[in-house]
N, C-alpha and C positions, 0 to 999 in steps of 0.2 A: 185708637190707637194712642198711646202715651209717648210723647216726644219732649225731652228737654233740649231748649238751643241754647247754651255757653256762649257768651258776646250778643245776646240778644240785642241790645244796643247799639249796636253796631250797622254800619250800613248793609251789611250782606244778612245780618242775622236778622234784623228786623222785615226784611225782604222773605226769608225762610221762613219766620212765626208766621208772619201774614197768609203766606202759601199751607203752611199747613192746616190751620185755622181755618181757611177758607175750603178747604177738603172733608172737615167736619174731624180733624184730629185732635185729641185734647191736647195744650201744648202749655209747657210750662219757661217763661223767658227769664232765664237766669243770666246774672252779669255780677262782677264784680264789686260793683257800685251802685244805690240805690237809686230809681228813679221813675220817671213815671213809665217808661219801658219795661221797667224789672216786676217780675214777680216772685223772684226770689232772689235775695245775695248769696253768691257761692265764689269762694276762691277757687278757680280749677287748679291750683298748684298743690292744695292740701287733699291729698288722697281723703282721710278721713271723711272731710265736707264733702267734697265731690260726691261718694258714696254714698252718704246721706241727702244727698239729694235727689241723685239720680235713682236711688233706690224703687222700686216699683212703676218705672217708665219702663217703654220697650226699646226705646232709641233715645241716643245720645247725637249731639250735634256741635261739634267746636266750630267756630265760626269769629273766634278772637280775631283781631287785626292785631297785625304784626307793629310795633311798635321800635323802633330802631334803634331807640335809647335803653329798650329793656329786652334786647332780642336775645340774652342767654334764656328768659325765660323760655319761649317757645320750646323747645325742645322738652323742658320738664313738664310744660302744662301736655303737652302732647303725648308726652310717657304716661303721666299720669292719668292721662283719662283712657288712654286705652286699657292700664292694669286695671283700674276702677270696671271698664265695660265689659273686661272678660270677666271678671271676678263675679258682677252679676247676670251674667249671660247677656250684655243689653248689645244690638247692632251701635255700633260707631260710625259717625259718618265726618269728617273732617274736610274743610274749605282750607286749600292751601294756595299755594302760588305757582306763576306759570315758570321761572324759573326753572324747576325740577323737571321740565318735559322738555324731550327731545326737538332738534329742528328737523323738520322734515327734508330727508336726503341725505343726511351728513349726519346723522348719532350726535351729534354735539349736544349738552346743555346749550337749554336758552339763557342759561347765568351766564356762559362764556362765549357769547354772541352779542357784541355790545351793540346788532342792528335791532336786538328783541330786549336785549337790558343793560340800558345806559348806565356810563359809571352814576349818574346822581343817585339812583334807586339801588345800585348794587348792594350796601348793607340789607336793607330790606329783603331783597332775593336770597342773601345768603342766608338769612335767617328762615326762610321758604326752605331752604334746601337742609338746614338741621331741623326742621319737622318732621319733613320725610327722612331722613336719616336716623332719626330718636323712633318712627312709626314702622318702619317697612321690616323690623325683626320683629314686633310683638303677637303674642299672640292674639287669638278671639276673631271676632267677625266685623271686620271694619272695611272703609274703603277711604280714600282720599281722592277728593274731586279738586284736579289744578286748573284754574279758567284760564282762558286765552289771553295775552298779554296785555289787552288794556281789556281793564276788568272796569265798568262802572255802571250807576244807573242809567235807566234807558235814555234819561233826558239830556246825558251828556256823550252820546256813541251815536258817531255818524249815520250807522246802521238802525240802531234803534233794537228795539228786542222783537226777536220773531216768533215768540210763542211754545218755543219748542229748543231743541237741544240735541248735539249728537257725542257721543266717548272715543275717542280716540287709542284708549288705550297706552296711556303715557308720552303720547307726540303732540306734540306745538297744532294745536287746530288754527291752521291757514286757506283761506278761502282766497285767489286769486290778489294773493300778497297782501293781505290783510289779515289779523287777526283781533278779535273784538267779541268781545262778550257782554251783553244785558246781566246785572245782578238777577233783575226778575227772572231771567232762562236759568241763569244760576239756582235760583230757590226752586225751581222747576227739579231740577235733576238732584237737588240734596233732598226732597222729600220724598220723592222717588226712591232713592236706595235707601233714604231711612226705613222705609215700610218693606224693603225685597228680605225676602226671606232664606236667600242663599249663601249660604256660608263664602263669606268672600275677603282675602287680604290681596288689595293690589291698587294701582296707582292709573287714576282717568284721568286725560284731558278732555275737559267740557269745550266744547264751541256751538257756535249756533247750527243749526239744520242744516242740511246743504241744500 
């Protein structure tokens, strides 16, 4: 299978590329600027350029990092990716943020619960919500995967990676009061979803396997 990963130089993107290649898939590592981890330079906001890059692939993964200084770009890139993927008949997997998930037992967005989204990270969290808003009404075969509240490389997490994950269907994954996910475990979920063949338009929270 041919997979193109946009944002491949980022912390999550690098792990997705590595996991997909480990499974034997043909991967194009794409990013906005050239670098040792990038196979192809492409600006995801440019529909024509993105379509040229995605054409010939079976799945597009968007794993770009949210820059709070350029938060307005997030919905533009997301909407462009959705339209390009739909036009080419390509599966789309978007890595989002935990702010769009609901807190268990409350129905409140994590964005609006300072226990999960402190004021200091609210600008980034708002960009994650705008990403979901831009995607939710788009046609095509896509899924947005939102991680647990604490999302970091395995070496930075108290619980580490567990080598698996669970999908929560839009609810913040919390186990014993803790919501955390290793980027390595997210990479497993992303690649699984990239190769899925079922038409899917949904938001799923990703947490460690229970």
